[in-house]
VEXSE-183832 format. One record per atom (N, C-alpha, C): residue in one letter; atom name; z, x, y negated. Coordinates in Angstrom, 2 decimals, decimal comma. Atoms other than C-alpha are relative to their C-alpha. Layout:
// residues N
A/CA/Z/X/Y
...
***
This chain:
// residues 250
M/N/-0,62/-1,06/-0,78
M/CA/-20,75/-25,12/-23,08
M/C/-0,98/1,15/0,18
K/N/0,86/-1,17/-0,11
K/CA/-22,14/-21,60/-23,12
K/C/-0,17/0,39/1,47
T/N/0,26/-0,41/-1,38
T/CA/-23,78/-20,42/-19,91
T/C/-0,62/1,39/0,03
Y/N/0,46/-1,38/-0,15
Y/CA/-24,84/-17,04/-18,54
Y/C/-0,83/0,14/1,27
K/N/0,78/-0,35/-1,18
K/CA/-27,34/-15,57/-16,10
K/C/0,72/1,11/0,78
T/N/-0,59/-1,06/-0,81
T/CA/-26,51/-13,13/-13,30
T/C/-0,02/1,33/-0,74
S/N/0,12/-1,27/0,73
S/CA/-27,76/-10,22/-15,40
S/C/0,98/0,06/-1,17
D/N/-0,97/0,04/1,11
D/CA/-25,56/-11,35/-18,31
D/C/1,39/0,35/0,52
I/N/-1,32/-0,24/-0,58
I/CA/-22,48/-11,38/-16,11
I/C/0,16/1,46/0,39
A/N/-0,05/-1,39/-0,43
A/CA/-23,31/-7,98/-14,65
A/C/0,22/0,93/-1,18
Q/N/-0,13/-0,84/1,19
Q/CA/-23,62/-6,51/-18,14
Q/C/1,38/-0,16/-0,64
I/N/-1,30/0,26/0,63
I/CA/-20,45/-8,16/-19,48
I/C/1,13/0,64/0,79
I/N/-1,08/-0,51/-0,86
I/CA/-18,28/-7,15/-16,51
I/C/-0,17/1,49/0,28
G/N/0,26/-1,40/-0,30
G/CA/-19,95/-3,79/-15,97
G/C/-0,17/0,28/1,47
I/N/0,24/-0,14/-1,43
I/CA/-21,05/-4,27/-12,37
I/C/-1,47/-0,23/0,31
H/N/1,38/0,21/-0,41
H/CA/-24,31/-4,42/-10,43
H/C/-0,23/-1,50/0,27
P/N/0,28/1,41/-0,28
P/CA/-26,02/-7,85/-10,16
P/C/0,28/-0,39/1,45
N/N/-0,31/0,31/-1,39
N/CA/-25,66/-7,64/-6,38
N/C/1,49/-0,22/0,23
T/N/-1,45/0,18/-0,10
T/CA/-21,90/-7,33/-6,81
T/C/0,40/-1,38/-0,50
V/N/-0,25/1,35/0,51
V/CA/-21,95/-10,53/-8,83
V/C/-0,21/-1,01/1,13
R/N/0,31/0,93/-1,10
R/CA/-23,54/-12,31/-5,88
R/C/1,02/0,13/1,13
L/N/-1,00/-0,20/-1,05
L/CA/-21,04/-10,76/-3,45
L/C/1,31/-0,71/-0,35
Y/N/-1,22/0,68/0,41
Y/CA/-18,12/-12,09/-5,47
Y/C/-0,09/-1,50/0,30
E/N/0,17/1,42/-0,29
E/CA/-19,57/-15,57/-5,10
E/C/0,02/-0,24/1,52
A/N/0,05/0,15/-1,46
A/CA/-20,25/-15,07/-1,38
A/C/1,40/0,09/0,60
Y/N/-1,37/-0,16/-0,50
Y/CA/-16,62/-13,98/-0,86
Y/C/0,97/-1,01/-0,61
E/N/-0,80/1,08/0,60
E/CA/-15,38/-17,00/-2,86
E/C/1,07/0,52/-0,96
L/N/-0,91/-0,55/1,00
L/CA/-13,69/-14,80/-5,46
L/C/-0,25/-0,59/-1,38
I/N/0,33/0,75/1,20
I/CA/-15,39/-16,81/-8,20
I/C/-0,47/-1,39/0,43
P/N/0,48/1,33/-0,38
P/CA/-16,34/-20,52/-8,29
P/C/-1,48/0,03/0,40
K/N/1,41/0,12/-0,39
K/CA/-19,60/-21,48/-6,62
K/C/-0,80/-0,45/-1,22
T/N/0,79/0,28/1,21
T/CA/-22,29/-21,53/-9,29
T/C/-0,97/-1,16/0,22
E/N/1,09/0,97/-0,02
E/CA/-24,65/-24,33/-10,14
E/C/-1,32/0,75/-0,12
R/N/1,32/-0,64/0,03
R/CA/-28,38/-23,60/-9,94
R/C/-0,96/-0,79/-0,88
K/N/1,08/0,65/0,73
K/CA/-31,27/-24,31/-12,24
K/C/-1,10/-0,38/1,00
K/N/1,10/0,41/-0,87
K/CA/-34,46/-25,82/-10,85
K/C/-0,75/1,20/0,57
N/N/0,69/-1,21/-0,48
N/CA/-35,91/-22,32/-10,55
N/C/0,87/0,83/0,93
G/N/-0,88/-0,69/-0,94
G/CA/-32,95/-21,28/-8,40
G/C/0,94/0,99/-0,64
Y/N/-0,87/-0,96/0,67
Y/CA/-31,27/-19,10/-11,01
Y/C/1,43/-0,55/-0,09
R/N/-1,40/0,39/0,11
R/CA/-27,47/-19,15/-11,01
R/C/0,40/-0,24/-1,46
V/N/-0,51/0,31/1,33
V/CA/-25,62/-20,62/-13,98
V/C/1,50/0,29/-0,02
F/N/-1,40/-0,38/0,11
F/CA/-22,32/-18,98/-14,92
F/C/0,60/-0,52/-1,30
T/N/-0,71/0,51/1,17
T/CA/-19,69/-20,18/-17,39
T/C/1,06/1,00/-0,45
D/N/-1,09/-0,86/0,48
D/CA/-16,82/-18,66/-19,37
D/C/1,09/0,16/1,06
F/N/-1,01/-0,11/-1,05
F/CA/-14,51/-19,44/-16,46
F/C/-0,39/1,05/1,03
H/N/0,47/-1,03/-0,92
H/CA/-16,66/-17,28/-14,20
H/C/0,34/1,39/-0,54
I/N/-0,28/-1,30/0,61
I/CA/-16,27/-14,38/-16,63
I/C/1,49/0,34/0,12
E/N/-1,44/-0,24/-0,07
E/CA/-12,50/-14,76/-16,79
E/C/0,47/0,21/1,44
Q/N/-0,36/-0,15/-1,40
Q/CA/-12,30/-15,10/-13,02
Q/C/-0,40/1,38/0,52
F/N/0,42/-1,35/-0,35
F/CA/-14,28/-11,88/-12,58
F/C/1,04/1,02/-0,48
K/N/-0,98/-0,92/0,56
K/CA/-11,82/-10,09/-14,86
K/C/1,30/-0,04/0,79
L/N/-1,22/0,17/-0,78
L/CA/-8,91/-11,50/-12,88
L/C/-0,09/0,75/1,33
A/N/0,20/-0,67/-1,28
A/CA/-10,34/-10,24/-9,60
A/C/0,00/1,51/-0,15
R/N/0,06/-1,45/0,22
R/CA/-11,00/-6,80/-11,04
R/C/1,39/0,58/-0,19
I/N/-1,38/-0,44/0,18
I/CA/-7,37/-6,53/-12,09
I/C/0,73/0,04/1,35
A/N/-0,69/0,10/-1,29
A/CA/-6,16/-7,63/-8,65
A/C/-0,37/1,13/0,94
F/N/0,48/-1,01/-0,95
F/CA/-8,24/-5,01/-6,85
F/C/-0,06/1,40/-0,60
E/N/0,00/-1,33/0,62
E/CA/-7,59/-2,08/-9,16
E/C/0,62/1,04/0,93
V/N/-0,63/-0,91/-0,96
V/CA/-5,28/-0,51/-6,57
V/C/0,00/-0,64/1,38
E/N/0,00/0,47/-1,38
E/CA/-5,34/-0,77/-2,79
E/C/1,41/0,08/0,57
V/N/-1,34/0,06/-0,61
V/CA/-1,87/-1,83/-1,69
V/C/-0,12/-0,86/1,24
L/N/0,36/0,68/-1,23
L/CA/-2,35/-2,72/1,95
L/C/1,19/-0,48/0,82
Q/N/-1,09/0,24/-0,94
Q/CA/1,08/-2,78/3,56
Q/C/0,57/-1,40/-0,08
N/N/-0,70/1,28/-0,13
N/CA/2,78/-5,92/4,80
N/C/-0,75/-1,18/-0,62
G/N/0,79/1,15/0,42
G/CA/-0,07/-8,23/3,82
G/C/-0,20/-0,15/-1,49
L/N/0,13/0,14/1,45
L/CA/-0,05/-7,52/0,06
L/C/-1,46/-0,13/-0,43
R/N/1,43/0,08/0,34
R/CA/-3,80/-6,95/-0,10
R/C/-0,56/-1,39/0,30
K/N/0,46/1,32/-0,41
K/CA/-4,49/-10,17/1,79
K/C/0,51/-1,07/-0,96
K/N/-0,60/0,97/0,92
K/CA/-2,13/-12,05/-0,52
K/C/-0,70/0,04/-1,35
A/N/0,70/-0,13/1,28
A/CA/-3,89/-10,69/-3,62
A/C/-1,37/-0,70/0,06
V/N/1,30/0,66/-0,18
V/CA/-7,26/-11,87/-2,26
V/C/0,16/-1,52/-0,03
E/N/-0,22/1,44/-0,06
E/CA/-5,84/-15,33/-1,56
E/C/0,32/-0,57/-1,38
I/N/-0,30/0,45/1,37
I/CA/-4,48/-15,59/-5,13
I/C/-1,28/-0,18/-0,79
I/N/1,26/0,07/0,73
I/CA/-7,93/-14,90/-6,54
I/C/-0,85/-1,17/0,51
K/N/0,78/1,10/-0,57
K/CA/-9,58/-17,38/-4,16
K/C/0,56/-1,36/-0,45
L/N/-0,61/1,25/0,45
L/CA/-7,10/-20,10/-5,10
L/C/-0,33/-0,27/-1,47
S/N/0,36/0,16/1,42
S/CA/-7,77/-19,48/-8,78
S/C/-1,46/-0,43/-0,15
A/N/1,42/0,34/0,06
A/CA/-11,52/-19,66/-8,17
A/C/-0,22/-1,48/0,32
K/N/0,09/1,42/-0,35
K/CA/-10,97/-23,13/-6,65
K/C/0,78/-0,88/-0,97
K/N/-0,81/0,68/1,02
K/CA/-8,82/-24,05/-9,69
K/C/1,27/-0,62/0,59
K/N/-1,30/0,40/-0,56
K/CA/-5,77/-24,46/-7,47
K/C/1,06/0,90/-0,63
F/N/-0,79/-0,94/0,78
F/CA/-3,73/-22,82/-10,18
F/C/1,49/-0,02/0,37
D/N/-1,41/0,07/-0,37
D/CA/-0,30/-24,09/-9,13
D/C/0,28/0,79/1,27
E/N/-0,17/-0,75/-1,24
E/CA/-0,74/-22,66/-5,63
E/C/-0,15/1,50/-0,26
A/N/0,22/-1,41/0,32
A/CA/-2,06/-19,40/-7,06
A/C/1,21/0,59/-0,72
I/N/-1,19/-0,45/0,73
I/CA/0,93/-19,13/-9,42
I/C/1,17/0,22/0,95
C/N/-1,09/-0,11/-0,99
C/CA/3,37/-19,73/-6,58
C/C/-0,17/1,25/0,86
L/N/0,27/-1,17/-0,84
L/CA/1,70/-17,05/-4,44
L/C/0,14/1,29/-0,80
A/N/-0,14/-1,19/0,87
A/CA/1,60/-14,61/-7,38
A/C/1,46/0,36/-0,20
E/N/-1,44/-0,25/0,15
E/CA/5,33/-15,01/-7,90
E/C/0,59/0,57/1,28
D/N/-0,44/-0,53/-1,29
D/CA/5,87/-14,41/-4,18
D/C/-0,45/1,45/0,16
Y/N/0,54/-1,37/-0,04
Y/CA/3,67/-11,30/-4,43
Y/C/0,88/0,94/-0,81
L/N/-0,84/-0,84/0,85
L/CA/5,80/-9,95/-7,27
L/C/1,33/0,32/0,67
Q/N/-1,25/-0,23/-0,71
Q/CA/8,98/-10,39/-5,26
Q/C/-0,19/1,02/1,12
Q/N/0,25/-0,90/-1,12
Q/CA/7,45/-8,62/-2,29
Q/C/-0,28/1,42/-0,46
V/N/0,37/-1,34/0,46
V/CA/6,00/-5,71/-4,28
V/C/1,23/0,72/-0,56
R/N/-1,25/-0,61/0,48
R/CA/9,40/-5,14/-5,92
R/C/0,86/0,47/1,17
K/N/-0,74/-0,39/-1,19
K/CA/11,00/-5,07/-2,49
K/C/-0,59/1,26/0,62
E/N/0,66/-1,19/-0,53
E/CA/8,41/-2,53/-1,34
E/C/0,35/1,23/-0,83
Q/N/-0,40/-1,11/0,86
Q/CA/9,28/-0,36/-4,34
Q/C/1,41/0,48/0,35
I/N/-1,38/-0,35/-0,37
I/CA/12,96/-0,47/-3,40
I/C/0,01/0,76/1,32
N/N/0,07/-0,67/-1,29
N/CA/12,11/0,47/0,18
N/C/-0,50/1,44/-0,13
A/N/0,58/-1,32/0,19
A/CA/10,01/3,41/-0,99
A/C/1,00/0,94/-0,67
E/N/-1,00/-0,81/0,70
E/CA/12,71/4,66/-3,36
E/C/1,15/0,35/0,95
E/N/-1,12/-0,24/-0,92
E/CA/15,41/4,28/-0,69
E/C/-0,37/1,04/1,05
A/N/0,44/-0,98/-1,00
A/CA/13,34/6,28/1,78
A/C/0,13/1,41/-0,55
I/N/-0,14/-1,31/0,62
I/CA/13,25/9,19/-0,65
I/C/1,47/0,41/-0,06
E/N/-1,43/-0,30/0,09
E/CA/17,01/8,95/-1,16
E/C/0,58/0,35/1,37
I/N/-0,45/-0,29/-1,36
I/CA/17,59/8,88/2,60
I/C/-0,38/1,43/0,39
V/N/0,45/-1,36/-0,29
V/CA/15,56/12,06/2,92
V/C/0,89/1,01/-0,70
K/N/-0,85/-0,93/0,75
K/CA/17,63/13,74/0,21
K/C/1,37/0,13/0,67
E/N/-1,30/-0,02/-0,66
E/CA/20,84/12,76/1,99
E/C/-0,07/0,76/1,32
M/N/0,13/-0,65/-1,30
M/CA/19,56/13,95/5,33
M/C/-0,15/1,51/-0,14
L/N/0,18/-1,43/0,21
L/CA/18,71/17,33/3,85
L/C/1,28/0,68/-0,49
S/N/-1,26/-0,59/0,44
S/CA/22,25/17,79/2,55
S/C/0,80/0,48/1,20
D/N/-0,78/-0,57/-1,10
D/CA/24,72/19,77/4,62
D/C/1,02/-0,97/0,56
T/N/-1,07/0,90/-0,42
T/CA/27,14/16,85/4,85
T/C/-0,49/-1,10/0,93
V/N/0,54/1,09/-0,81
V/CA/24,79/14,49/6,70
V/C/-0,36/0,52/1,40
I/N/0,27/-0,32/-1,40
I/CA/24,24/14,42/10,45
I/C/0,89/1,15/0,46
G/N/-0,96/-1,01/-0,43
G/CA/27,36/16,32/11,31
G/C/0,12/0,03/1,49
D/N/-0,23/-0,04/-1,44
D/CA/28,81/15,89/14,75
D/C/-0,87/-0,98/0,76
E/N/0,78/1,06/-0,67
E/CA/26,57/12,89/15,40
E/C/-1,11/0,57/0,86
T/N/1,13/-0,54/-0,74
T/CA/23,68/15,06/16,51
T/C/0,30/1,41/0,55
A/N/-0,35/-1,34/-0,48
A/CA/25,58/18,21/17,45
A/C/-0,30/0,13/1,49
N/N/0,28/-0,33/-1,41
N/CA/24,39/19,80/20,69
N/C/-0,90/-1,03/0,68
L/N/0,91/0,97/-0,61
L/CA/21,72/17,15/21,20
L/C/-1,01/0,71/0,88
C/N/1,03/-0,51/-0,91
C/CA/19,38/17,76/24,10
C/C/-0,58/-1,23/0,71
L/N/0,52/1,28/-0,45
L/CA/17,25/14,68/24,64
L/C/-1,40/0,11/0,59
T/N/1,36/0,16/-0,49
T/CA/14,21/13,76/26,68
T/C/-0,77/-0,85/-1,01
R/N/0,79/0,82/0,93
R/CA/11,34/11,95/24,96
R/C/0,49/-1,44/-0,01
K/N/-0,48/1,38/-0,07
K/CA/12,58/8,58/26,19
K/C/1,35/-0,14/-0,68
E/N/-1,32/0,04/0,62
E/CA/16,14/9,36/25,14
E/C/-0,10/0,13/-1,52
A/N/0,19/-0,16/1,44
A/CA/14,93/10,51/21,72
A/C/-0,53/-1,29/-0,63
A/N/0,55/1,26/0,50
A/CA/12,92/7,31/21,28
A/C/1,09/-1,07/-0,07
D/N/-1,10/0,98/-0,01
D/CA/15,93/5,19/22,26
D/C/1,02/0,31/-1,09
Y/N/-0,96/-0,43/1,00
Y/CA/18,20/7,19/19,98
Y/C/-0,44/-0,40/-1,41
L/N/0,55/0,31/1,32
L/CA/15,89/6,59/17,00
L/C/-0,45/-1,45/-0,13
Q/N/0,43/1,40/-0,04
Q/CA/15,09/3,01/18,04
Q/C/-1,48/-0,15/-0,38
I/N/1,46/0,09/0,14
I/CA/11,34/3,62/18,11
I/C/-0,61/0,04/1,39
T/N/0,65/-0,02/-1,31
T/CA/8,79/3,41/20,90
T/C/-0,43/1,42/0,36
I/N/0,49/-1,30/-0,45
I/CA/7,68/6,36/23,00
I/C/-1,39/0,27/-0,57
D/N/1,35/-0,16/0,56
D/CA/4,11/5,75/21,79
D/C/0,06/0,44/-1,46
T/N/-0,16/-0,40/1,40
T/CA/5,27/6,05/18,16
T/C/0,38/1,47/-0,09
L/N/-0,45/-1,39/-0,03
L/CA/7,04/9,31/18,93
L/C/-1,16/0,92/0,37
R/N/1,15/-0,80/-0,43
R/CA/3,98/10,63/20,74
R/C/-1,04/0,11/-1,12
N/N/0,96/0,01/1,09
N/CA/1,76/9,63/17,79
N/C/0,41/0,96/-1,11
W/N/-0,49/-0,91/1,03
W/CA/3,93/11,54/15,32
W/C/-0,23/1,45/0,42
E/N/0,21/-1,36/-0,50
E/CA/3,72/14,64/17,50
E/C/-1,48/0,37/-0,03
L/N/1,44/-0,27/-0,01
L/CA/-0,06/14,35/17,90
L/C/-0,54/0,23/-1,41
N/N/0,43/-0,17/1,38
N/CA/-0,39/14,13/14,10
N/C/0,67/1,19/-0,70
G/N/-0,55/-1,23/0,53
G/CA/1,53/17,36/13,64
G/C/1,29/-0,12/-0,78
L/N/-1,24/0,17/0,75
L/CA/4,72/15,91/12,20
L/C/1,18/0,69/0,67
L/N/-1,11/-0,59/-0,75
L/CA/6,86/17,50/14,89
L/C/-0,55/0,85/1,13
R/N/0,34/-0,88/-1,12
R/CA/6,56/20,41/17,32
R/C/1,22/0,15/0,89
I/N/-1,13/0,06/-0,91
I/CA/8,77/20,07/20,34
I/C/-0,02/1,16/0,99
K/N/-0,12/-1,05/-1,00
K/CA/10,03/22,87/22,55
K/C/0,01/-0,61/1,39
R/N/0,01/0,47/-1,39
R/CA/9,74/22,62/26,30
R/C/0,91/0,88/0,86
K/N/-0,76/-0,75/-0,98
K/CA/11,96/23,62/29,17
K/C/-0,96/0,77/0,91
K/N/0,84/-0,77/-0,93
K/CA/10,72/25,95/31,87
K/C/-0,80/-0,91/0,93
N/N/0,71/0,94/-0,87
N/CA/9,76/22,91/33,93
N/C/-1,07/-0,79/-0,74
G/N/1,03/0,66/0,80
G/CA/7,50/21,74/31,08
G/C/0,45/-1,25/-0,72
Y/N/-0,51/1,21/0,66
Y/CA/9,66/18,81/29,98
Y/C/0,36/0,29/-1,46
R/N/-0,35/-0,14/1,41
R/CA/10,08/18,26/26,25
R/C/1,50/-0,13/-0,18
I/N/-1,41/0,08/0,33
I/CA/13,50/18,74/24,73
I/C/0,15/-0,18/-1,51
Y/N/-0,20/0,34/1,41
Y/CA/14,61/17,21/21,41
Y/C/1,40/0,43/-0,41
T/N/-1,27/-0,58/0,42
T/CA/17,36/19,09/19,59
T/C/0,54/-0,72/-1,24
E/N/-0,61/0,54/1,21
E/CA/19,65/18,32/16,65
E/C/-0,95/0,09/-1,18
K/N/0,95/-0,20/1,09
K/CA/17,09/19,75/14,24
K/C/-1,17/-0,98/0,11
D/N/1,09/0,95/-0,22
D/CA/14,36/17,59/15,79
D/C/0,43/-1,42/-0,38
A/N/-0,50/1,34/0,30
A/CA/16,51/14,46/15,48
A/C/0,07/-0,22/-1,51
K/N/-0,09/0,10/1,45
K/CA/17,09/15,16/11,79
K/C/-1,39/-0,21/-0,61
R/N/1,37/0,12/0,49
R/CA/13,38/15,61/11,16
R/C/-0,59/-1,38/0,35
L/N/0,52/1,30/-0,43
L/CA/12,54/12,47/13,15
L/C/0,59/-1,15/-0,81
K/N/-0,61/1,03/0,83
K/CA/14,99/10,40/11,12
K/C/-0,67/-0,05/-1,37
I/N/0,72/-0,04/1,27
I/CA/13,25/11,55/7,96
I/C/-1,35/-0,69/0,13
I/N/1,32/0,61/-0,24
I/CA/9,87/10,58/9,39
I/C/0,12/-1,51/0,13
R/N/-0,18/1,43/-0,21
R/CA/11,16/7,20/10,53
R/C/0,29/-0,73/-1,31
S/N/-0,35/0,62/1,28
S/CA/12,65/6,43/7,10
S/C/-1,23/-0,17/-0,88
L/N/1,19/0,05/0,84
L/CA/9,40/7,23/5,32
L/C/-1,06/-0,95/0,57
R/N/0,96/0,92/-0,60
R/CA/7,27/5,33/7,82
R/C/0,43/-1,44/-0,21
C/N/-0,50/1,35/0,26
C/CA/9,51/2,28/7,37
C/C/-0,35/-0,45/-1,41
A/N/0,39/0,31/1,38
A/CA/8,62/2,48/3,68
A/C/-1,52/0,03/-0,16
N/N/1,46/0,05/-0,02
N/CA/4,92/2,59/4,67
N/C/-0,68/1,22/-0,62
Y/N/0,69/-1,23/0,37
Y/CA/4,24/6,18/3,64
Y/C/-0,93/0,39/1,14
S/N/0,97/-0,39/-1,03
S/CA/1,18/7,51/5,44
S/C/0,45/1,27/0,71
L/N/-0,31/-1,22/-0,75
L/CA/1,38/10,22/8,08
L/C/-0,43/1,23/-0,78
T/N/0,47/-1,13/0,81
T/CA/-0,64/12,47/5,77
T/C/1,00/0,36/-1,08
A/N/-0,96/-0,24/1,07
A/CA/1,85/12,05/2,94
A/C/1,29/0,62/0,56
I/N/-1,23/-0,51/-0,60
I/CA/4,82/12,68/5,25
I/C/-0,18/1,46/0,42
L/N/0,27/-1,38/-0,42
L/CA/3,22/15,81/6,70
L/C/-0,02/0,93/-1,19
R/N/0,05/-0,82/1,22
R/CA/2,56/17,11/3,19
R/C/1,41/0,29/-0,51
M/N/-1,36/-0,17/0,49
M/CA/6,19/16,54/2,20
M/C/0,79/0,95/0,89
L/N/-0,74/-0,85/-0,92
L/CA/7,61/18,17/5,33
L/C/-0,46/1,44/-0,08
S/N/0,52/-1,37/0,14
S/CA/5,34/21,18/4,90
S/C/0,54/0,64/-1,27
A/N/-0,55/-0,51/1,25
A/CA/6,52/21,54/1,30
A/C/1,47/0,35/0,15
L/N/-1,44/-0,25/-0,21
L/CA/10,16/21,31/2,40
L/C/0,23/1,28/0,81
S/N/-0,16/-1,21/-0,81
S/CA/9,67/24,05/4,97
S/C/-0,21/1,25/-0,84
R/N/0,23/-1,12/0,90
R/CA/8,41/26,30/2,17
R/C/1,12/0,15/-1,03
D/N/-1,03/-0,01/1,05
D/CA/11,06/25,30/-0,38
D/C/0,90/-1,22/0,17
P/N/-0,91/1,13/-0,22
P/CA/14,08/23,12/0,55
P/C/0,37/-0,74/-1,28
K/N/-0,36/0,62/1,28
K/CA/14,63/22,40/-3,16
K/C/-1,20/-0,71/-0,65
T/N/1,21/0,60/0,57
T/CA/11,15/20,92/-3,63
T/C/0,26/-1,43/-0,48
N/N/-0,11/1,36/0,53
N/CA/10,78/17,70/-5,65
N/C/-0,70/-0,95/0,96
L/N/0,56/0,83/-1,06
L/CA/10,30/15,22/-2,80
L/C/-0,91/-1,09/-0,55
K/N/0,75/1,12/0,54
K/CA/9,11/12,33/-4,94
K/C/-1,35/0,47/-0,54
M/N/1,24/-0,51/0,58
M/CA/6,51/14,45/-6,72
M/C/-0,97/0,42/1,10
V/N/0,86/-0,49/-1,08
V/CA/5,20/16,03/-3,53
V/C/-0,63/-1,15/0,77
I/N/0,52/1,08/-0,84
I/CA/4,85/12,82/-1,54
I/C/-0,89/-0,96/-0,78
D/N/0,77/0,91/0,84
D/CA/3,32/10,97/-4,48
D/C/-1,22/0,66/-0,63
T/N/1,11/-0,73/0,60
T/CA/0,72/13,64/-5,34
T/C/-0,89/0,57/1,09
P/N/0,90/-0,52/-1,04
P/CA/-2,16/14,06/-2,86
P/C/-0,65/1,31/-0,42
Q/N/0,67/-1,26/0,28
Q/CA/-3,75/17,49/-2,57
Q/C/-1,51/-0,19/-0,05
D/N/1,45/0,13/0,18
D/CA/-7,38/18,03/-3,58
D/C/-0,77/0,25/1,29
D/N/0,75/-0,37/-1,19
D/CA/-8,33/19,44/-0,18
D/C/0,21/-0,97/1,16
E/N/-0,17/0,98/-1,06
E/CA/-7,27/16,37/1,83
E/C/-1,24/-0,87/0,11
D/N/1,23/0,76/-0,23
D/CA/-10,14/14,45/3,41
D/C/0,16/-1,47/-0,38
I/N/-0,21/1,43/0,23
I/CA/-8,66/10,95/3,16
I/C/1,28/-0,19/-0,79
V/N/-1,18/0,30/0,80
V/CA/-6,31/9,75/0,45
V/C/0,13/-1,51/-0,09
S/N/-0,21/1,44/0,02
S/CA/-4,92/6,27/0,97
S/C/1,01/-0,36/-1,06
A/N/-0,97/0,44/1,00
A/CA/-2,81/4,17/-1,35
A/C/1,41/0,37/0,40
C/N/-1,35/-0,36/-0,45
C/CA/0,18/5,02/0,80
C/C/0,37/1,41/-0,40
D/N/-0,29/-1,37/0,40
D/CA/-0,15/8,65/-0,28
D/C/0,57/0,07/-1,41
N/N/-0,67/0,08/1,30
N/CA/0,85/7,63/-3,78
N/C/0,60/-1,39/-0,15
L/N/-0,52/1,36/-0,15
L/CA/2,76/4,55/-2,77
L/C/0,78/-0,47/-1,22
L/N/-0,83/0,42/1,13
L/CA/5,26/4,48/-5,61
L/C/-0,85/-0,33/-1,22
T/N/0,89/0,24/1,14
T/CA/2,55/4,77/-8,26
T/C/-0,82/-1,26/0,20
S/N/0,82/1,18/-0,29
S/CA/0,36/2,17/-6,58
S/C/0,79/-1,30/-0,13
L/N/-0,83/1,21/0,06
L/CA/3,21/-0,31/-6,27
L/C/0,34/-0,37/-1,44
R/N/-0,31/0,28/1,40
R/CA/4,12/0,04/-9,93
R/C/-1,22/-0,60/-0,71
I/N/1,22/0,53/0,61
I/CA/0,51/-0,55/-10,97
I/C/-0,25/-1,42/0,51
A/N/0,20/1,33/-0,59
A/CA/0,27/-3,50/-8,57
A/C/0,93/-1,02/-0,63
E/N/-0,95/0,91/0,64
E/CA/3,38/-5,05/-10,10
E/C/-0,45/-0,34/-1,42
K/N/0,46/0,23/1,38
K/CA/2,08/-4,59/-13,65
K/C/-1,22/-0,91/-0,02
N/N/1,22/0,80/-0,03
N/CA/-1,30/-6,04/-12,74
N/C/0,27/-1,45/0,40
M/N/-0,29/1,36/-0,43
M/CA/0,19/-9,05/-10,97
M/C/0,70/-0,78/-1,11
K/N/-0,60/0,66/1,16
K/CA/2,28/-9,83/-14,06
K/C/-1,09/-0,48/-0,96
T/N/1,13/0,37/0,84
T/CA/-0,96/-9,85/-16,04
T/C/-0,75/-1,19/0,59
I/N/0,69/1,09/-0,70
I/CA/-2,61/-12,08/-13,44
I/C/0,78/-1,30/-0,12
L/N/-0,83/1,18/0,07
L/CA/0,31/-14,48/-13,45
L/C/-0,07/-0,65/-1,39
A/N/0,11/0,52/1,36
A/CA/0,19/-14,83/-17,22
A/C/-1,37/-0,65/-0,22
Q/N/1,35/0,53/0,15
Q/CA/-3,56/-15,40/-17,04
Q/C/-0,17/-1,32/0,76
L/N/0,08/1,24/-0,77
L/CA/-3,16/-18,08/-14,37
L/C/0,57/-1,19/-0,77
Y/N/-0,56/1,07/0,83
Y/CA/-0,97/-20,10/-16,71
Y/C/-0,97/-0,40/-1,10
I/N/1,02/0,31/1,00
I/CA/-3,70/-19,83/-19,34
I/C/-1,14/-0,79/0,63
F/N/1,05/0,72/-0,73
F/CA/-6,32/-20,91/-16,78
F/C/0,42/-1,45/0,23
K/N/-0,51/1,33/-0,30
K/CA/-4,14/-23,87/-15,86
K/C/-0,14/-0,91/-1,22
K/N/0,08/0,78/1,24
K/CA/-4,17/-25,00/-19,48
K/C/-1,44/-0,19/-0,47
D/N/1,35/0,01/0,59
D/CA/-7,79/-24,16/-20,40
D/C/-1,09/-0,49/0,93
F/N/1,11/0,25/-0,91
F/CA/-9,83/-24,72/-17,24
F/C/0,26/-1,07/1,05
R/N/-0,27/1,02/-1,01
R/CA/-8,15/-27,45/-15,24
R/C/-0,99/-1,14/-0,11
***
């Protein structure tokens, strides 16, 4: 059986030797045997396991426990619990497909809400307090306050200083709620709403899925649709590889 040193692995995978040690510390690869001089001894399975982990972590898909699930799949594989890893990978694929549907539906909801035929008499002459607006949208007051603090909504006030939520506000809040339910970030939603205010005919999917260069923080949620598609493709690759591992390394 061919064996490798830490430096060999680092060169083959294209990572720093310290990263090799971190992968072992985080149990993303099998625990290595040691020579008498203390040097680690790696095998072909270690190399393949490294490649598997790199595929799993290519994109950061954090919502609803997907990231945690991806880590667990890699850890199970490292322990050669391939059947459990395969089962979890299949569950991951089902979940990531559901997340894609949610993200697509959120965009469609936004398009419908922007049409003249939606929100007709339902919100006509609305004049709601913050609590009433939260109840109407079935969200918490803290959530509503957070959206306002992040610049997603600017609310008018009465002479007595109380906030008042109008029909237009309710429409905008429904859009925000739909996108947040699909795990779009506040930054992405703000970008989309700003684009809509400039041009109502703007391509929503393109705007929300394309972060601007001048933004300080760009999370995976800012290009959620793209990230989810990559995550699905990568997990299919991982699943196929797990079946190979099951045959070759059990």
